C-alpha positions in Angstrom: -0.1 0.4 0.3 1.7 3.0 -1.2 1.8 6.4 1.1 -1.3 7.8 -0.3 -3.6 5.0 0.3 -2.8 4.6 4.0 -3.5 8.1 4.7 -7.0 7.7 2.9 -7.4 4.5 5.2 -6.4 6.3 8.5 -8.2 9.3 7.6 -11.6 7.2 7.6 -11.0 5.8 10.8 -11.1 8.2 12.3 -14.0 9.7 10.7 -16.1 6.5 11.3 -14.7 5.1 14.7 -16.2 7.9 16.6 -19.4 7.6 15.0 -19.6 3.9 15.7 -18.6 4.6 19.2 -21.6 7.1 20.2 -23.8 5.3 18.2 -23.4 2.1 20.2 -23.4 4.2 23.6 -26.5 6.3 22.3 -28.4 2.8 21.4 -27.4 0.6 24.4 -30.0 0.0 26.6 -29.7 1.3 30.0 -29.8 -1.1 32.9 -33.1 -1.4 34.4 -33.5 -1.4 38.2 -36.4 -2.6 40.5 -37.5 0.8 40.8 -37.7 1.5 36.7 -39.0 -1.1 35.3 -42.2 -2.0 33.8 -43.0 -4.5 37.0 -41.9 -2.2 40.2 -41.8 1.2 38.3 -45.0 2.7 40.5 -43.6 2.5 43.8 -42.3 6.0 43.9 -44.9 7.4 42.7 -45.3 9.1 46.3 -44.3 12.1 47.0 -42.0 11.2 49.6 -39.5 7.7 49.2 -38.3 5.7 51.4 -34.5 5.9 52.1 -33.5 2.5 50.9 -36.1 2.9 48.1 -34.4 6.1 46.7 -31.0 4.8 46.7 -32.4 2.0 44.4 -31.1 -0.2 47.7 -33.8 -3.1 47.2 -32.1 -5.9 49.1 -31.8 -3.5 52.5 -35.5 -5.3 53.3 -35.7 -7.9 50.5 -33.6 -10.6 51.5 -32.2 -13.1 48.9 -33.0 -16.9 50.2 -32.6 -20.2 48.1 -35.8 -21.6 46.9 -38.2 -18.5 47.7 -39.1 -17.2 44.7 -40.8 -20.1 44.0 -43.7 -19.3 46.5 -43.4 -16.1 45.2 -44.5 -16.8 41.3 -41.6 -14.5 40.0 -40.5 -14.8 36.8 -37.5 -17.1 35.9 -35.3 -14.1 35.5 -35.9 -12.6 38.8 -33.5 -12.8 41.5 -34.1 -15.3 44.3 -35.9 -13.8 47.2 -37.1 -14.8 50.4 -41.3 -13.8 50.9 -41.2 -11.4 54.0 -43.6 -12.7 56.5 -45.6 -10.3 58.8 -43.8 -11.2 62.1 -40.3 -10.3 60.3 -41.6 -6.8 59.1 -41.1 -5.1 62.6 -37.8 -6.2 63.3 -36.7 -5.9 60.2 -37.6 -1.8 60.5 -36.2 -1.7 63.6 -33.0 -2.6 62.4 -32.9 1.3 60.8 -35.2 3.1 63.2 -33.2 2.2 66.1 -34.6 5.3 68.1 -37.9 3.8 68.0 -36.5 0.3 68.9 -35.4 2.1 71.9 -37.9 4.1 72.9 -40.5 1.1 72.8 -38.2 -1.3 75.1 -38.9 2.0 77.5 -42.3 2.4 77.3 -45.1 1.3 79.7 -47.5 1.4 76.5 -47.2 0.3 73.1 -49.5 1.2 70.2 -51.4 -2.2 69.9 -51.1 -1.5 65.3 -47.1 -1.6 66.5 -47.5 -4.5 69.0 -49.3 -7.0 67.4 -49.5 -5.7 63.8 -46.9 -4.8 61.4 -44.9 -1.1 60.4 -47.0 -1.8 57.0 -50.3 -1.7 58.7 -49.5 2.6 59.2 -47.1 2.9 57.0 -46.2 2.4 52.6 -42.6 1.0 53.4 -41.9 2.6 49.5 -43.6 5.9 48.7 -46.4 7.5 50.0 -48.3 11.0 49.1 -48.4 11.7 53.4 -46.1 13.0 55.8 -43.7 10.0 57.3 -45.0 7.5 54.4 -48.5 6.9 56.3 -51.1 5.0 54.5 -53.4 7.6 54.8 -53.9 11.0 56.5 -54.8 11.7 60.1 -56.7 11.3 61.6 -58.6 9.1 58.6 -55.8 6.5 59.4 -56.1 6.2 63.1 -60.2 6.2 61.9 -59.6 3.1 60.0 -59.2 1.2 63.2 -60.9 3.5 65.8 -63.9 3.6 63.9 -66.4 4.7 67.0 -64.5 8.1 67.4 -65.2 9.4 63.9 -68.6 8.3 64.3 -68.6 10.3 67.3 -67.3 13.2 65.9 -69.8 13.1 63.2 -73.0 13.4 65.3 -71.4 15.6 68.1 -71.9 19.3 68.4 -68.3 20.5 68.7 -64.8 18.8 67.9 -61.3 19.1 69.1 -59.4 21.6 67.2 -56.4 19.4 67.8 -57.6 16.9 65.3 -57.7 19.9 62.7 -54.4 21.1 62.9 -50.5 20.8 62.1 -49.8 17.0 63.8 -53.6 16.1 64.3 -53.7 12.6 66.7 -50.3 13.2 67.1 -50.5 16.6 68.4 -51.1 14.7 71.8 -50.8 11.2 71.0 -47.4 8.8 70.3 -48.2 6.5 67.3 -45.8 4.2 68.3 -45.5 4.0 72.2 -45.5 5.9 75.9 -45.0 5.6 79.1 -48.5 7.4 79.3 -51.5 6.0 79.2 -53.6 5.8 76.0 -50.4 7.1 74.5 -50.3 10.5 75.7 -47.0 12.7 75.2 -47.5 13.9 78.3 -49.5 14.0 81.7 -52.5 16.3 82.2 -53.0 18.9 82.5 -49.3 19.5 81.2 -50.3 18.2 77.7 -52.8 20.1 77.1 -51.1 23.6 78.5 -48.9 22.7 75.5 -51.3 24.4 73.2 -53.9 26.1 76.1 -50.7 28.6 77.2 -52.4 31.1 74.9 -55.8 32.6 73.8 -57.0 30.6 71.5 -59.9 31.7 68.5 -62.1 29.2 67.6 -63.8 29.1 64.0 -66.9 30.8 65.3 -64.8 33.6 66.8 -64.8 32.9 70.7 -61.9 33.5 72.2 -60.6 30.5 74.8 -59.2 31.8 77.3 -55.1 31.2 78.4 -55.4 28.6 81.0 -51.9 28.9 81.4 -51.9 32.3 82.5 -54.6 32.0 84.2 -52.9 29.0 86.4 -50.0 30.8 87.1 -51.7 33.8 88.3 -54.2 31.8 90.7 -53.5 30.5 94.2 -56.8 28.2 93.9 -57.5 25.5 91.7 -60.8 23.3 90.6 -59.6 20.2 92.2 -59.6 18.4 88.9 -57.2 20.2 88.3 -55.8 19.8 91.1 -55.7 15.9 90.9 -54.3 16.2 87.2 -56.8 15.6 85.3 -58.5 18.2 82.5 -60.9 15.2 81.0 -63.0 14.7 84.1 -64.9 17.6 82.6 -63.4 17.5 79.1 -63.9 15.5 76.4 -60.5 14.8 74.2 -62.0 14.1 71.0 -65.8 15.6 70.7 -68.5 16.2 72.3 -72.7 16.7 72.4 -71.8 19.9 74.3 -69.9 23.0 74.4 -66.0 23.7 74.6 -66.1 19.8 74.6 -67.2 19.6 78.2 -68.1 15.4 79.3 -71.5 16.6 80.7 -74.1 19.5 80.4 -73.2 23.0 82.2 -75.1 26.2 81.2 -73.1 29.0 79.9 -76.6 31.2 80.3 -75.8 34.4 82.9 -79.6 34.4 84.2 -81.6 31.3 84.1 -84.4 29.4 85.9 -83.2 26.7 87.6 -82.8 23.5 85.8 -81.1 20.4 87.4 -80.5 18.9 83.6 -78.3 22.5 83.0 -76.0 21.9 85.6 -75.3 17.7 85.1 -71.5 18.5 84.9 -71.3 20.2 88.6 -73.3 17.7 90.1 -71.3 14.5 89.0 -69.2 15.8 91.5 -71.1 18.2 93.8 -74.7 17.1 96.0 -77.4 18.7 93.9 -78.7 19.9 97.5 -76.5 22.7 97.3 -78.6 24.0 94.9 -82.3 22.3 95.7 -82.4 22.6 99.8 -83.2 26.0 100.9 -82.4 25.2 104.6 -79.1 23.1 105.0 -76.5 22.7 107.8 -73.8 21.0 106.3 -74.3 20.8 102.1 -72.5 24.0 101.9 -70.5 26.4 103.5 -72.1 29.0 102.1 -75.0 29.6 104.4 -76.3 32.4 106.6 -77.6 30.3 109.5 -78.8 27.4 107.8 -79.9 29.6 105.2 -78.5 28.2 102.0 -77.2 31.1 100.2 -76.4 29.1 96.9 -80.0 28.2 96.8 -81.3 31.6 97.1 -78.5 32.8 93.8 -79.6 29.2 91.8 -82.9 29.3 92.4 -83.7 33.4 92.6 -85.7 35.1 95.2 -89.6 35.8 95.0 -88.7 38.9 93.2 -86.4 37.7 90.5 -87.3 34.3 89.5 -84.1 33.9 87.1 -81.1 32.9 89.2 -77.7 33.1 88.4 -75.8 30.4 87.3 -72.6 29.1 88.9 -70.6 30.7 86.1 -71.7 34.1 87.5 -69.5 34.0 90.8 -67.3 31.1 90.3 -64.0 30.4 88.0 -64.4 27.0 86.2 -60.3 26.6 86.3 -58.8 28.4 88.7 -58.9 31.9 90.7 -57.0 34.3 92.7 -59.7 33.8 95.1 -60.4 31.2 97.4 -63.8 29.1 96.8 -62.8 29.5 93.1 -64.7 33.5 93.4 -64.3 35.5 89.9 -62.7 39.1 90.7 -65.4 40.1 88.3 -68.0 39.0 85.6 -68.8 39.4 82.2 -72.6 41.2 81.6 -73.7 41.4 78.0 -75.6 44.8 77.7 -76.9 46.1 74.5 -74.3 48.7 74.5 -71.5 46.2 74.8 -70.0 44.0 77.5 -69.1 45.1 80.9 -66.9 43.8 83.8 -69.1 43.7 87.1 -66.7 43.9 90.0 -67.3 40.8 92.6 -65.2 41.8 96.1 -65.1 38.7 98.5 -63.8 38.3 101.7 -63.7 35.0 103.7 -63.9 35.2 107.4 -63.8 32.4 110.5 -67.2 31.4 110.0 -68.6 32.6 106.7 -68.0 35.8 104.7 -68.9 38.9 102.7 -69.3 39.8 99.6 -69.9 43.4 97.6 -71.0 43.9 93.6 -72.9 45.4 91.2 -76.0 43.5 92.4 -75.7 44.3 95.7 -74.0 45.7 98.8 -72.0 44.9 101.4 -73.5 41.6 102.5 -72.4 39.8 105.3 -72.9 35.9 106.2 -72.1 33.6 109.3 -72.6 29.8 109.5 -73.3 29.9 113.2 -75.9 32.9 113.4 
């Protein structure tokens, strides 16, 4: 071959070889993985993707095993896998989620879904449109087991606002395990005060008092709060009564007495406190044996409409003994007015002065 022929051959190789290499690279099929194949491509469809899936490391959870594929009805070309038995799911998850493992070991109460079931009862192991890879949003996910709470909330008058904000059920409950009964995140009333240490505006525009400040600035607390229970008076999820009260308690200021209006109060207090005109033991608020609670609640001959408990008493805490208010709020056509209550205790009784009446004194012995 002469020099000219050699030069032409070399030139053709320089042109053809790069073309063939680029063509081969473009045409060569990409290596398919479990998540990119037509078989399992949809498992990453959720907004949140499980870490091992995102890293395309299926073998983190799906272990190889001899003969396992036969029972799984997999294609012959499929890698040999062992079926994941339900009882093996939780130990497998806890290999990575070891923080939850420590919580479960030290907890007094474990969620039955976790104790008796599998993590996948609540979580999608691959991907999910919901936070924390949940199978559904809360409270819908929780209602799939606790259906009685959903039924109750649909028929009840009020629903706890905590169910509709932020973490929903997980605002109050730990979904895995807790040292507290009912899987609560903290003891009462500390848990409730996580939210109720600020004024809260409800959907209907009503303002819920800052209970945290009220308790901090008060010397006397309702006995239920002293015992550490908010649920003695309030339902935690929903209620047929206002303010999530467990039983009826009127919010009216002046109203004819009806025992049913004070069902909540009388679940602890003796009804005779309001129904006995004369008593020597049912109440300390008496002048001799004249029951002054009866006088206020039942009304006088001139004023048949009595005053409800909430006119004089705070329901949570007060700066004054007997949970007496510093003032009560009276609604007039011109607006609301705060009316002072000046109450003082004495050895055998006390005194009270308000805009309703001048100074009145009472003595239990006379």
